[in-house]
C-alpha positions in Angstrom: 227.6 144.6 130.0 225.4 142.1 131.6 221.6 142.9 132.0 221.0 141.2 135.5 223.4 143.7 136.8 222.8 147.1 135.2 220.6 149.4 137.2 217.3 150.6 135.8 216.8 147.2 133.8 215.3 144.0 134.6 217.1 140.8 134.2 215.6 140.3 131.0 216.7 143.8 129.7 213.7 145.2 129.8 213.2 148.6 131.8 212.4 148.3 135.3 209.4 150.8 135.5 206.6 150.1 137.9 203.0 151.4 137.3 203.2 154.5 139.8 206.5 156.1 140.0 207.9 159.5 141.3 211.4 160.7 140.9 211.7 162.4 144.2 211.3 159.0 145.9 213.2 157.7 143.5 216.4 159.7 144.6 215.3 160.1 148.5 214.6 156.2 149.0 217.9 155.9 151.1 218.9 155.2 154.9 218.5 158.9 156.6 222.2 158.6 157.8 223.8 158.0 154.5 226.0 160.9 152.4 224.0 162.3 150.0 226.1 165.8 148.9 229.1 166.7 149.9 228.4 170.6 149.8 231.7 172.8 148.6 229.9 175.6 147.9 231.5 177.5 151.4 234.3 177.4 152.7 234.6 174.6 154.1 233.2 170.9 153.7 229.1 170.2 154.3 227.8 166.6 154.3 224.3 166.4 153.6 222.9 163.2 154.7 220.0 161.9 152.4 217.6 162.8 156.0 218.4 166.3 155.6 218.1 166.3 152.1 214.1 165.2 152.5 213.8 167.6 155.2 214.8 170.6 153.1 212.7 168.6 150.1 209.3 168.8 152.3 210.3 172.6 153.5 209.5 173.7 150.2 207.4 171.1 149.0 205.2 172.6 152.0 205.8 176.3 150.6 204.7 175.5 147.2 201.5 173.5 148.2 199.6 176.7 148.9 200.6 177.8 145.2 201.2 175.3 143.0 199.1 172.7 141.2 200.0 169.0 139.7 201.0 170.1 136.5 202.1 173.4 137.0 205.6 174.4 135.7 208.4 176.3 138.5 211.2 177.4 137.1 214.6 176.2 139.4 217.1 179.3 139.3 219.9 177.8 141.1 223.8 177.0 140.7 225.1 173.7 142.1 223.9 173.4 145.9 222.2 170.8 148.3 219.2 173.8 147.7 219.0 173.2 143.7 218.5 169.5 144.2 216.1 169.9 146.7 214.2 172.2 144.6 213.8 169.9 141.8 213.0 167.5 144.5 210.4 169.2 146.1 208.7 170.3 142.7 208.3 166.4 141.7 207.1 165.4 145.2 204.0 167.1 144.7 203.3 166.7 141.3 204.5 169.4 139.3 207.2 170.1 136.9 210.7 171.7 137.1 211.9 174.1 134.6 215.8 174.4 135.3 217.1 177.8 134.4 220.7 178.7 133.8 222.0 181.9 136.0 224.5 182.6 133.0 221.2 183.8 130.8 220.6 187.2 130.1 217.3 188.8 130.4 215.9 187.4 127.0 216.6 184.5 127.4 215.8 183.8 130.9 212.2 185.8 129.4 211.7 183.1 126.7 211.8 180.1 128.9 210.2 181.5 131.9 207.5 182.5 129.4 206.8 179.7 127.3 206.7 177.3 130.1 204.6 179.4 131.8 206.4 179.7 135.6 204.9 181.8 137.7 207.2 180.9 140.4 210.8 180.7 140.1 212.9 178.9 143.4 216.0 180.8 143.2 218.3 182.6 145.8 219.1 186.7 146.3 221.6 186.7 143.1 218.7 185.0 140.9 216.1 186.9 142.0 218.0 190.2 140.7 218.3 188.1 137.2 214.8 187.6 137.2 213.5 191.2 138.2 209.3 191.3 137.0 209.7 187.9 135.2 208.2 185.8 137.6 207.5 185.7 141.7 210.9 184.8 142.7 210.9 182.4 145.8 214.2 182.2 147.8 214.7 178.5 148.3 217.1 179.1 151.2 214.8 181.1 153.4 212.0 178.3 154.1 211.7 177.0 157.3 212.5 173.5 157.8 210.1 172.1 160.6 207.1 170.7 159.7 205.2 167.6 158.9 206.0 165.7 156.1 205.2 165.6 152.6 203.5 162.9 150.5 204.8 161.9 147.3 202.0 162.7 144.2 200.7 159.7 142.8 202.4 160.0 139.6 203.0 157.5 137.0 205.7 157.4 134.4 204.4 159.5 131.6 202.9 162.0 134.1 205.2 165.3 133.1 208.0 165.8 135.5 210.4 168.2 133.7 210.9 170.7 131.1 214.2 170.6 129.8 215.2 173.5 127.1 217.8 172.7 124.5 220.9 175.0 124.7 220.1 176.2 120.9 222.9 174.6 119.0 219.9 174.1 116.0 217.8 176.8 116.2 216.0 178.7 118.8 215.7 176.7 122.2 213.1 174.1 122.4 211.6 172.9 125.6 211.4 168.8 126.1 209.1 167.9 128.5 210.1 164.4 129.9 208.0 162.0 132.3 208.8 160.6 135.4 210.9 157.5 133.9 213.8 159.5 132.5 215.7 158.8 135.3 215.6 155.4 135.2 216.3 155.9 131.4 219.5 157.9 132.4 220.8 154.9 134.9 222.2 152.1 132.6 224.2 154.8 130.9 225.4 156.8 133.9 226.5 153.4 135.6 228.3 152.0 131.9 230.1 155.2 131.9 231.4 155.4 135.0 232.7 151.8 134.6 230.2 150.1 137.0 228.8 153.4 138.9 228.5 152.5 142.6 231.3 151.0 143.9 233.1 151.8 147.3 234.0 155.2 148.0 232.2 156.3 144.6 231.9 159.8 145.0 230.4 162.0 141.4 231.0 165.5 140.2 230.9 167.8 137.2 231.9 171.4 136.9 228.8 171.2 134.0 225.7 173.4 135.7 222.6 171.3 137.0 220.6 173.8 134.5 221.3 171.1 131.8 220.6 168.0 131.5 224.3 166.3 131.6 224.6 168.1 135.2 221.1 167.2 136.1 220.5 163.9 135.2 223.9 162.6 134.3 225.0 163.5 137.3 222.9 164.8 140.3 219.7 163.0 140.0 221.5 159.4 138.8 223.9 159.7 141.5 221.0 160.3 144.4 218.9 157.2 143.0 221.8 155.2 142.8 223.1 155.8 146.4 226.9 157.5 145.4 227.5 160.6 146.7 227.7 164.0 144.8 229.6 167.0 145.1 228.2 170.4 144.6 230.5 172.9 143.5 229.8 176.4 142.1 232.4 177.1 139.2 231.3 180.6 137.6 234.1 180.1 135.2 236.0 176.6 134.6 239.6 176.5 136.1 242.3 173.5 136.4 243.1 174.6 139.8 239.6 175.1 140.9 238.7 171.9 139.6 241.6 170.0 141.1 240.9 171.5 144.6 236.9 170.6 143.8 238.2 167.0 143.5 240.4 167.0 146.5 238.3 168.3 149.1 235.4 166.5 147.8 237.2 163.3 147.7 235.8 162.6 144.3 236.1 159.5 142.3 233.9 159.8 139.3 233.6 163.3 137.1 231.8 164.0 134.1 234.1 166.5 131.9 232.9 167.9 128.9 235.0 168.1 126.2 236.0 171.7 126.5 236.9 171.4 130.1 239.4 168.4 128.8 240.8 170.1 126.5 241.4 173.3 129.2 243.1 170.7 131.8 245.1 168.8 128.8 246.4 172.4 127.9 247.3 173.4 131.6 248.7 170.0 132.1 247.0 169.7 135.4 247.1 166.7 137.2 244.1 164.7 139.0 245.3 161.9 141.3 242.9 159.6 142.7 240.0 159.4 139.7 238.4 156.0 139.1 236.3 156.9 136.3 236.1 160.5 133.9 233.0 160.1 131.4 232.6 163.0 128.8 229.7 163.7 126.3 228.7 166.7 124.0 230.7 166.2 120.7 233.6 163.8 120.3 237.0 163.9 121.8 238.9 162.1 119.0 241.8 159.4 119.1 244.3 162.3 120.2 242.5 163.3 123.2 241.3 159.9 124.3 245.5 159.0 124.1 245.8 162.2 126.2 243.6 160.7 128.9 244.9 157.2 129.4 248.4 159.2 129.8 246.9 161.8 132.3 244.2 159.8 134.2 245.4 156.6 134.0 242.1 155.5 132.7 240.1 155.1 129.9 237.6 158.0 129.3 234.4 157.0 128.6 232.8 158.8 125.6 228.6 159.1 125.5 225.9 160.0 123.4 222.6 161.6 123.7 220.7 164.9 123.4 218.1 166.6 125.6 215.1 165.2 123.8 216.8 161.8 124.6 220.3 161.2 126.6 222.5 158.6 127.3 221.5 156.3 124.9 225.3 155.3 123.8 228.3 154.7 125.8 231.7 153.3 125.9 232.4 151.6 129.6 236.1 151.2 129.6 235.8 147.9 132.2 233.8 146.2 129.4 235.5 146.5 126.2 238.1 149.0 124.6 237.5 152.3 123.8 237.7 152.5 119.8 239.0 155.4 117.9 236.6 157.6 116.4 233.7 155.7 118.0 231.8 157.0 120.8 230.5 153.4 122.4 228.2 151.1 121.9 224.3 151.3 122.3 223.2 151.5 125.8 221.2 148.2 126.7 217.5 149.4 126.9 217.7 152.0 124.1 217.4 150.8 120.5 219.6 153.2 118.5 220.4 152.1 114.8 221.7 154.4 111.9 218.5 154.6 109.7 218.0 155.8 106.3 215.1 158.0 105.1 212.5 155.5 104.6 213.6 154.6 108.3 215.3 151.8 108.0 218.2 150.7 110.0 222.0 150.8 107.5 224.9 149.9 107.8 226.0 152.7 105.5 226.0 156.5 106.6 222.9 157.8 107.7 220.8 159.1 110.7 221.4 158.4 114.1 218.0 157.3 115.8 216.2 156.0 118.8 213.4 153.7 118.9 210.3 154.5 120.6 210.4 152.6 124.2 213.4 154.5 125.3 212.8 155.6 128.9 215.1 158.7 128.3 212.6 159.8 125.3 211.1 163.1 125.8 207.3 162.9 126.1 207.1 165.9 123.4 208.5 169.4 122.9 206.4 171.5 124.8 204.0 173.7 122.7 205.3 172.4 119.6 203.6 169.9 118.0 204.7 170.3 114.6 208.3 170.2 115.9 207.3 167.0 117.9 206.0 165.4 114.3 209.2 166.4 112.7 211.3 164.9 115.3 210.1 161.3 114.2 210.6 159.1 111.4 208.0 156.5 111.8 209.0 154.5 115.5 212.3 156.5 115.2 213.3 159.7 117.2 215.7 161.7 114.7 218.6 163.1 117.0 219.7 165.5 113.7 223.0 163.6 114.0 224.7 161.5 111.2 226.7 158.3 111.9 227.6 155.0 111.3 228.2 151.6 112.8 231.8 150.0 112.9 230.5 146.4 114.0 228.5 147.2 117.3 230.1 150.8 117.9 228.5 154.0 116.9 231.0 156.1 114.8 229.8 160.1 115.2 230.0 162.2 112.0 228.6 165.8 112.8 225.3 166.9 112.7 223.4 166.6 109.5 224.3 170.0 108.4 227.6 169.9 109.9 228.9 167.4 107.5 230.9 168.9 104.9 230.4 167.8 101.0 233.8 168.1 99.3 234.7 167.1 96.1 232.5 163.8 96.8 234.0 163.3 99.9 231.6 163.3 103.5 234.0 164.9 105.7 233.3 165.1 109.5 234.0 168.6 111.0 234.7 166.9 114.5 237.9 164.9 113.4 239.6 167.7 112.1 238.8 169.9 115.1 240.0 166.8 117.4 243.6 166.7 115.0 243.7 170.8 115.3 243.7 171.0 119.1 246.4 168.5 119.3 248.8 171.1 117.9 250.4 172.7 121.0 249.4 176.5 119.4 245.8 176.0 119.3 243.4 176.6 122.2 240.0 176.0 120.3 238.6 175.7 116.5 235.5 175.4 114.5 235.7 173.8 111.4 232.7 174.1 108.3 232.3 174.0 105.0 232.6 176.8 102.8 230.4 177.1 99.8 232.9 176.5 96.8 232.1 176.3 93.1 234.6 173.5 92.2 234.4 171.6 94.8 230.9 172.2 96.2 232.4 173.2 99.8 235.8 173.5 101.0 237.0 173.0 104.5 237.3 176.0 106.5 238.8 176.3 110.3 238.3 179.0 112.3 240.9 178.8 115.0 241.4 180.5 118.1 245.5 180.2 119.4 246.8 179.9 122.8 248.3 183.6 124.4 251.6 184.2 123.1 251.4 181.4 120.3 252.5 182.5 116.6 251.7 179.6 114.3 251.0 180.4 110.5 248.5 178.7 108.6 250.2 177.0 106.3 251.7 175.0 109.7 248.3 174.1 110.4 247.2 172.7 107.3 250.0 170.5 107.2 249.8 169.5 111.0 246.1 167.9 109.4 247.8 166.3 106.2 250.5 164.9 108.2 247.6 163.1 110.6 244.4 163.0 108.6 243.3 162.2 105.2 244.7 164.6 102.3 241.5 166.0 100.9 240.1 166.7 104.2 242.8 169.1 105.4 241.5 172.9 106.0 242.0 174.8 102.4 241.4 178.0 104.3 242.5 179.2 108.1 241.2 182.2 109.8 242.5 183.3 113.2 240.0 184.7 115.3 239.5 186.4 118.8 237.0 184.0 120.3 234.2 181.7 118.4 230.3 181.9 118.7 229.4 179.0 121.8 226.5 178.0 123.6 225.9 178.6 127.0 227.2 174.7 127.6 230.3 175.2 125.8 229.5 174.2 121.9 231.0 175.5 119.1 227.6 177.4 117.3 229.1 176.1 113.9 225.7 177.5 111.9 227.3 181.1 112.6 230.6 179.8 111.3 229.2 178.4 108.3 227.0 181.9 107.8 230.5 183.9 108.6 231.8 181.5 105.6 229.2 182.0 103.0 229.2 186.0 103.7 232.8 185.9 102.9 232.0 184.2 99.7 229.4 187.0 98.5 232.1 189.7 99.8 234.7 188.0 97.3 232.3 187.7 94.4 
């Protein structure tokens, strides 16, 4: 990747961030007749131009100005739709802070986020108003009138708060990561790379991931708008491979971000998806077997990327620039100083903590109302991701969450590789691998497996499957079959719950 062509960066490789910056202006700075959003939420396709999106944004902004002050937090409880995009843009345009909320949240999850953020108002629809109850004043986003004078963009800077995104709660209670207006610029290099130089003729982005998460909101929606690449909006209450193919065909989608769970479901269904130019994936490693399947299924390299709510899109593969390396998730994205550091905060070539140096435009300002948690997130100038990794040359190899790495008989074993191997078995639907306490080995590898409907697979068969493909010391010494695994709302296995289950099992046998 050459720095002089990467969006978000100057020719010298530094961040291209002006002294005054408003993300709404970044996203709407395109010809009025250019295509912004391909709306597939109805029975027929509706094309929304940048001019139409700007009018919707102004309508919401005018309505909010009488109720909201700069810096106030405003919730957005909307599924993928043009009004969801306009809601965030309107909030940013008037200098307020948007708080993405997810429609699959139950009352307590909504209450904790709305209450912690101090949202007096939530932009939503009739369905969302029912979910909110009395938690906040619901404003029906699509009920505002469009005619009226344009609203000026607030005079904001890159460090001014713009969006408060809550973590998915994979480890501990969800925390609110507060980001400034520079966060969109911070995403652009990684999004460009993960989609093999996004912005080619006829490019059109889509993800089945909800826009309530940083992956949907910034890896796709806002980065696409900022780069002038059309974005498809399609509601999917539950991921379905056939519905996915229909969205891609109707929207003429060429660039997709698939979470790993969606890719595994596509593989299991043997679903064809013709016409794609790029496929990106992030959230957890795919492994060599899934990457090989991607080359066969899509005719292209699945570009894995890496980041988290607090500092996203900091490492990525880019198939048109360099080959994928099995077990690695790509290279640090230009603009972000990514390192593996030791306990003293020094970069190391051995296993350590994956960290990002201060100065990344994608890095949060701080955790909301949590100064102690913010301080714990940093080690000197480095933001600690909580993941363990090692550099393989200039490629980053992800080993797992710090608490997930298994220590067994002197070996340190990453669970992701074992999970990837198990998932290549034709009878396995999904799985989670953890370390179970063991007096002899410190820990043993235990796998919790959900089989596909009708599959009849014995534990020793799966053990042999892993032994034949990975190191002999890393096969699961115990396998337990479950009907379902504990998952976050973003589809990640909650390994801490499986670890707690394994620990309970040990106590029950003693």
